[in-house]
N, C-alpha and C positions, 0 to 999 in steps of 0.2 A: 326594483321598487319595493317599498314596504307593503306587507299584506295586512297592516292594521286597518280596521274599519271602525268608523264612528257613526253612531245612530242617534237621532233625536227622537225621544219618546214623548208622545202627547196622548195621554189616555191609552186607548187600545191601538192608536195609529203609530206606526214606526216608519221613519224615512231615513235613508242614508245621507250623511253629510259628506260630500265629496271633498277630499283634500287635494291640495296642489303643492308641488315642489318645483316650481319654476325657478329660473336663475335667480339667485339671491340678490335682492335689491338693497341699495344703500340704506333705505329706511328700516329694513329689518336688522341690518348690522347696528344701526343707531339704537333701535329698541333693545337689542341684546346687550349692548354696552351700557345703556341706562339702567338695566336691571340685571347686571352681571352676577351679583351675589345671589339673587333669587333663582336665576336660571342654572348657574354653574357653581355656585359657592366660591366665586372669584371676585376679588376687589379690583375695580377698574383703575388702571394707571394711565394709559394713553391710547389714542386712536391714530392710525396711519403714522406710526412712529418710524422716523427715518433712521437708517443704519449708517448714514454718512455718505459723503460723495464718493469715496473710494469703493465702498462695498456696494453702493447703489441700490439699496433695497428699502422697502417700506412695509413694516408689519401692520396687518389689519388692526389687531387689538392686542394690547399688552396688559397683563395683570399679575396679581400675586394671590395664590389660593389660601384656603383656610389653614393649610399646613406650612405657610410661608414659602412655598415653592414658586419660582417664576413660571408664568404661563404665557405662551404665545397662542393666539387664536387666529386661524386663517379660514376664510370662507371661499367655497368653490362657486364661482359665478357662471361658469360655462361648462358644458359636458366634456370639452377637450382640455380642460385645465388640470394640470398635475399639482394639486394643492398639497399633497404630501411632500413631494420633493421641494416645493417652494418653502414649506414650513421647516423642513430640515435645514435648508439653506440659512434661515433666520435663527434656528436653534443653535447651530454651530457658531454663528456670530455672537449670540447672547452669552454662551458659556466662556467665550474669550474676551468679553467686554463686561465683566461683572461690575466694575466700578460705575459704568454708565447706568446700569440697571439699579444698583444700590443708591445712586444719587437721585434717581427718579423716585424711588421708594422714600428716601429721606425727605424730599420736598413735599410728597403727597401725604405720608403717614407718620413722619417723624423718625428720630434717631433710633429708638428701640426697635421699630419695625425694620429699619435698614440693617441693623446689626444682627437681626434674627433670620435673614434670608436663608432658606434651606437649599443649598446648591447641590445636594446629593440627588435630587429628583426633579429637575426642570421638566416641564410638560409642554407638549404640542397638542392642541385640540383643533381638529379639522371639522368644520360644519358645512354640510352640503345637502342638497335635495335628495341625493342618492350616491351610493358608492358601489363599485363593481366588486366581484369576488376576488379580483386580482388586487384591489386596494386592501381588502381585508387580509389577504395572504401576505402582502408585501410588508405591512407594518410588523408582522411577527418576525421578519428577518432583519430588522433594522437596528436592534439593540438600543432602542430609545423608548421613552415614555410617550406614547402616541395614542390618542383616542379619536375615534371616528364617531361623529354625532350626526344623525340624519334629522332634518327638520321637515315638517309638513304644516301648511296653513289650512285651517278649516273655516270657511266663511271669513268674516272680517275680525273675529274676536277670539279665535282659538289657535294656539300654536303648540304643536307637538314636538318635543325633543326626545329622540330615541338613541340610546347608545348602541351602535352597531357592533363595534369591536374595540378592544383596548389591548395594548401591549406594554409591558413593563421592562425596563432595562434592569439587569442584575445590579445589585448594590456593589459599588467599587470601594467600599469603606467610607465611613462618614467623615466629611471634611469639617474640621473645627474652624469656624470663620469668625468667632467672637473675640474681640480684643480685650486684653486686661486693662486695668485702670490707667496704664501708662499713656493711653490715647492712641490716635491714629498714627502718630509718628514713632511709636515705640517699636513697631515691628514684631511685637510679641503676640502670641495667640493664647487664649484661655483654653485649657484642655478640660473636657468634661467626660464623665463616664456615660457612655451611650446606653440606650435601652438594649442593644444587642449584647453589650458587655455585661449588663446586669443579668440578662438571660443566660449567658455562658456561666455565670457564677451561681445560678439558681440550683438548689438541690433537686434530686430526681422527682420528688413529689410535686414541687412547684412547677417544674418543667412539664410534667405530665398534665398538670392542670391547665397550663398555658396551651399546650398542644390540643387539648380537648376543646377549649374555648375557641381557638383558631379554626379548628376543623368545623365547628358548628357555624361560626360566622361566615366562613367561606362557602359553606353548604347552603346558605340561605337563598342563593340565586346564582345563575350563570354569569351575571354581570358584576359580581363582587371582585374588587381588586384589593390586593394586599400590598401595603407600602411600608417599608422600613425607613423610619426617620430617626432623627437624633435622640429624641426623648420619649418616643412612643411608637407603637405599631398602629397604623391607620388601616381601617377596613372601609372601603368606599364603593359607591356606585358612581353616579356622576358627582355626588358630594359624599363626604364622610358620613358614616352612620355609627361607627364605634372606634374609639381610640384606647389602646391598652398600654398601661405602664406596668413594669415589673418592680415589685418592692421585695428585694431578696432578704433584707434583715427582718422585715415583718412577715415574710413568707406569705405574700398575698398579691393579687392582681387588682389594679384599679382600672375600671373601664368607664369612660365617659360616653354617653349615648344621647341622641336627640329625641328625648322624651320630655314633655312638659312636667316638671316636678309637681305642679298643682293638680295634675290628673291622676296621681297615685297617692297612696298612703305611705309616707316615708317610714322606714324602719331603721332605728338607731343601729349603727354598726354595719348596715347593709346598703342602704340608699341615702343619698344626701343631695340637697339642693345647692348647686355651686354657681348659681347665676351671679352672685355678688362676691365670689371667691376666685382669685386667680388660679389657673391650673394649666397644665399642658393639654394639648388636644382640644377637640371641639365637642360641644354638647353640654346641656344644662343639668343633666342628672348624672351623679357619680354612683357607681356600683362597686362595692368591695366584695371580692371573691376569694375566700380562704379554703373552700372545700367543694366537693362535688355537690353537696346539698345547696350551697350558695349558687353554684352554676345552674342547677335545675330551676331554682327560683328566678334566676336572671333571664332564662330563655325567652319568656314572653316579652320582656323589655327589649331584648335584642331584636326580636322580630318586629316590634312596634317601630323601633328606630330605623330598621331596614326599610319598612314601608314608608316612613316619613322622609327618607333621604331622596 
């Protein structure tokens, strides 16, 4: 059980608000699905999605996250339910039925979203009232992107989501899934230079700058996860809080963070409001880092974004 405690403060009087983590009810699943972006940074695709007669499964919740990665969410409804193994069963089905998932994205969010699905990092999120230490250990051995999230209800109007543990699969190389203008029947794939390839081409000074930024972002908390995607590196808790691009020719890093641009004084050449500008990654504030001096100035913004995630 979580050792988190919540207290209600009324003047000098303090009383504890007792939380409950009873078997997850359908109403809570519905609440999470209706507010999936707010809770988890995931866009909702389907509830109780059938994997077909032959496979005989039904995924609790299916979505696509802010990095365009497929997401399966499974809920543990009883103490003896092995939600992790069940989720892996569905994850294996998903990666071998990409067309079914992309068709669902196409119908829900359009062609551009369907062509941008990031198959290098499909995710399984398990939500439960509690997990055992064996669950936390097991996901580290599975070579999959799995996150364990504990929930607790306080009174009738407070819901706590706590990331218990997360495991990341090593990157197997980025899969180019975007088609050229020839269309779906051309059978050709558009090849892009990935962020990892840009990093490999970076000179020593830029590489050192990236390593410094990466170490700082990962050091902001034990819950930070580092994700290698096609066009940027993502640093996340439950949601992204920093997305880093490598610009080798300009010898700079571009970092997008979740800080309200209206809450700071923008500095030309260092910070930029990108709410109305298309860009890779997530976050409304763009930070340009060319030097260690820029990095030092960016630290408070990184920390604000981490707290906001």
